[in-house]
N, C-alpha and C positions, 0 to 999 in steps of 0.2 A: 368441434369446433375452435377456432383460434383465438387465444387472450386477443383481447383489443389492447391491452397492454401493452404486451409482444412488440406489437407496429409502431406505437408509443413512443417505446426507449429508442426504438433504430430511428426512428424519425429525430427523437432529441438529440443520439448521441451523432449521427450524420451531420444536422445545421445547427444546434447547438454548439455541443463539446468539440468536434473538428474541424466544424465550416468547409467541409468539402467542398474543390471545388473542380469546374469540368477540366476535366486533363488531367489528375491529379491521379497517383498509383494510389493503391491503398490495400495492405494484405488485410485479411477478415479468418484468422484464427482462432478452434478451439476444440475441444472435444466433441464426438459426434451424436452427443443428449444433447450438446445445444443445439444442435441442427433449426428447427423452429426459429429461433433469434439469429441465426447465422441466415439463412433464408429472406430474412425480414430488412437484416443491414445492407447484404448483395443488392435487395430489391431497392434500396433509398439511398445507395452509393452511385446504383445507375440512374438513378431520377437526377441525381446532384449533377452527371456528367464526368462523374469518375470512373477508374477502370479500375476495377474490382476483382483480387483475386482471391479465393476461398482453399483454406487448407484447414480439410477435418482431420482434428488428432484421436489416433486408438490409444484409450488410458491404460491398455497392457505392455505398451511397448517402453515404456520408461523402466517400468519394473525387470524386464527379460535382459535391458542394457545393463541396469545394476547389477542383477545377479548372475548374467552368465557372459558379458563382454568382454574382455579384456582394458588393462588399463589405456592402451591406444586407441581403442574403441572408442572409450568413456571420452577422451579426451579430445579425439576429432570434431572439428566444428567444420561443418559442410558448403561448400564454394556458394551452396544458394543463399545459406544460412549470412553470409556475408554479402553476395549481394542485394538482396532485403533491407540489410541493414544502412545499407550505403545509397541506396540508387530508390528506395519506397518515401513518398511523401507523407503516410502515417499508417497507422494498423491500429485495427478494434482486436484486442482481447479478448474472448468470450469465455468465461471461465463456469465452470458449472459440473459437477462428476456423477458418474453412478457408484464409484467407491472413493469415499474421503480417506481412506486407509491401506490406498494400492502400493504406500510404499513405506508401509510401518514395519515393513520385514526387511527391509534394505539397510547395510553399515553404512551409518551415517560419514564414512569416511567418502565411501564410494559417489556418495551427492555432491560432499563437496572437494572431491576433484573432479566433476563436471563443471560446478560452480565456478572452479577456475579458470578450466578452457575456455568456458564461454565469458569470461570477464570482456574477453575484448569487444563482442559482438555490443555491451553493453556501454563499453568506453565510445567507441564508433556513434553510436545511437544519443547517449549525451553530448558529446561534441556538435552535432547537428543541431540536435534542440537547443542549444546555447546560439546555434548559429540562426536559427530560424528554420532551419531548412526540413526539419523531421518534429511530427507531433505522433500522440498517441494516446485513446483509451481504453480502458479497461473495465468490465461492468460482469453481471453475474446473471446468469440463466438459472433460477431456483429450479434443482431438480431432488426428488425423491431423497435421495442419498443425503444433500445439503440440508432437507428441511430434519430430517432423522439429527444428523450431527448438532441441528441447534434445538432440539429436544420439540419441534412442532409436526402439526400435521402439514403436509403441502400447500392446503387452503391455505392456513395460515401464515404458512412460510412463504408464498406468495403474497399477501396481502402488506407483510412486512417487507419483503424486497421492493416491490411496489410502492408501497408507502414511504419509505425511505428515501424513493427519487422524486417524491411528489407527484408521482403519475396522473393521481387521481384527479390535481387539481384542472379545471379548466383549460388554464395555462400555465404549462408548469413550466415555460423557458422563464416567465413572468416572477413566477415564483424565486427560483434559482440566481435572478439578478436581484432581488430582492437581498436576499441571501447574503450574496457575493458584496452588494455595498455594504451590511452592518460587519462583515468579514473584514472588508477592507478598513474600516475605523479601528480595527483589533489592531491590524497589520499597521497602519500607521503611528497606533502610541508604540507599538512594540520596535517599529523601526530606529525609535530612538534611542534606546537602549542598548547598557550593556553587558549586564550581567542579570538571568535571572537565579532566583533563589526558591529551590522547591520542597516545601513539605509536606510530608503524611503520614501512615501509619507505616513505622519503621525505615524511613525517608528522610535524608535532609543530604539535599544535591544543590551545589552549585555549576551553573551551568554560563562560560561565556559565550557572549553572541557580538561582541562588538564587529562591527563593519558586516556583519550579514544581512541578505537578503532575506525576508520573510515573506511565504509565500501566502496568496488567496487560494483556497482549493474550494473553487464554486462550481466546479462541476465538467470541466473542461477535460481532466486525463483521469482520474478514477470515476466512475457512477456505480452508486450515491457519492457522493461528497461531502463537505462542511467539517473541514480543520483547516488551523493556520501553522505552519512549521518554519523551519529554518535548522541550517546546520550548523551545530556547537563551534567553537574555536576548538581546533585539534588537542588540545594543549591545555583547554580549559576545561573540565569538566572534572572536579573532585566533592567526595562525598559519596552517601550509596543509597543506594534506589532496590523496592523490593516489589516487585509488579506482583501486582493483585487477581490476573488471572493467569491459566497458562499460556505460555510460548506455543506456537505451534507452527512446526515447520513441516512442509512435505507430507502432512498427514500424523508426525508425530508430535506428542504431547510434554511439552518441558513444564513439571509443577514448580512452585515456589521460585522462582528466579529471585534469588539476591545479586547484585553486582557492587562491587566498591573500585572505583575509581581513584586515582591518582596522576595529574598532570594528563588525562585526558584519556589516558590507559587502563584496562579492566586489572586490577595486580588480586582482584579475590570472587570468583563463582562459587554459586552454592544453589543447588533444587532439590526437591523432595524428591521427585521424578525428573530421569531424563538426563543425567548430570553428564553423562558420556555424551550424548548426543550437544549438548551443551558446549563443552570443553572441546570438541570437534569442530562446532561451529567457531568458535573463539579461535581456533587453530587452522582457519581455512589461510588468513595470510595475514601480513601486517595489521593493515588495514580492519581486519576484523575486533580488534579488541579495543575498537573505539566509535565511540557517536556517532553515524551521520547526519542524524534528525533528532529533533526534540521539536514535538508538539502538541498541538489542545484540539481535543475533539468538538465539533459546535453544531453537531448535527442530535437536535435531541428529540427528534424521532425515532433515532435507535436509542432503545431504552435497557436493552438487557444483552449478556454477552453469546453468540451464536458462532464462537469457535471459525471466524472467517473475519483476517483482517480487512478486507474489505469494505465492511460494516463496521466492526468492533474499534477501529483506531480512530473512528468518527463520531463515538458515541459521547452525545452533550455527557460531558460531568468528569471526564477520563482526560490522562495524559498519555503520549505514547512518546517512547526513544527508539531510535534505530541502531542496530549493530552495523557496520558497514560501510559500504558506499556511500555517498553525500546525493542529493540530489541535485542535478542541473539549475542554475538560476539563483543558488542558495549563497555562492561563493563560498562555499567548503571545498574542501582541498583533499578530503578522507576517500583511499579509491579501495575498493575489497571487491572479493565475488561475491558477497553477500550482501545485502538488505534486509536485515530482521527486525521486522517491528514486536515491540511488547510492550503492554497494556497496563496503565495504573490508576484508578479508581481516587481521584478527590472528592467525592461526593462526603465524605464522613471527616471531615475537619479539615479537609488538605486546603493548601494557600500554596499562592504561586506572588510573589515579587520581585519588580524587577526596578534595580538598581535603590532596592530598599523599600522601594512606595508598594505595597499590596492590592494587586488589581485585580485578582481572582482568590475567591474562597468560598468554600462547599460545592464546586462543582460548576460555579456560575462567573460571569466576569461582572463586576464590579460597575455600578451605572456610568461612573465618571467616564468610564474607557469610551463611552460612544456619546 
């Protein structure tokens, strides 16, 4: 029996997140294990009058490419990928895996090589996104592997995933619109500020945000959503930050990450586990040593770490920072082949001040912000 929440998720993304229109070209892509959601998305896209294309992906192929392909083959970017990035109106990415560790044995340098090669596609899509010509949304179909990674049974994980998206509500769209209004008040407050000062365990970081645009993440891009973010000024990040949870990159974990910034650039990096991967990521390109994002999670339905940043970065009571490329629309200028989020818990004594005024303490916004 098909889970009705799958159809509800497809309806929400097609009609609320992307607002697909008649005649638009939309690409639906994901691992074959996500096929129930893929089929539901295809059906809803057709109902909207769009022209959907479905590309099921085999999880084994990236591992084979990285381990057996030449550098030239790893760097090859298909003309079909250029065509899609240049011509399609929307992408729907379906995440969910049979094996969350399929790339754990891959040389990090090979992954970085691929990231550098495909950066051109991201740049095309970012430019079109800023011009209002392209939009995208990514979501997750809960699988046994993802449930196991999160330390839950499949049934528990399904409830967690769909609960985080408020799909149990009679009118999920109304719930997301209400969240959007609340987050917009946070955005309006932060948009008048020039500097954040973030303090937590082993963390004392200042982040310049003058002239940058804050984004209200209300379910239009990643789903589920729930965060506000911007791009830091490229040369105005200074101090230290210690990330509370492991950083996850292509199924590999880096534990106890500590970074020190001077004038926007990472000058010191430590990790209790996975230091080689951390250093490889920092060496991806010049932009990989700078922050492309600083964000505050606002989805308090996400209340546990699941080793999946789609959910973890939205966790109420946390902040996250991303090394690498900035997100279109923020005013950021940093360019990189990576955009890698890391998470810091703020619930035990954490504070954030904006231009010297504390507006966030112990994982919650203070009332005057609203």
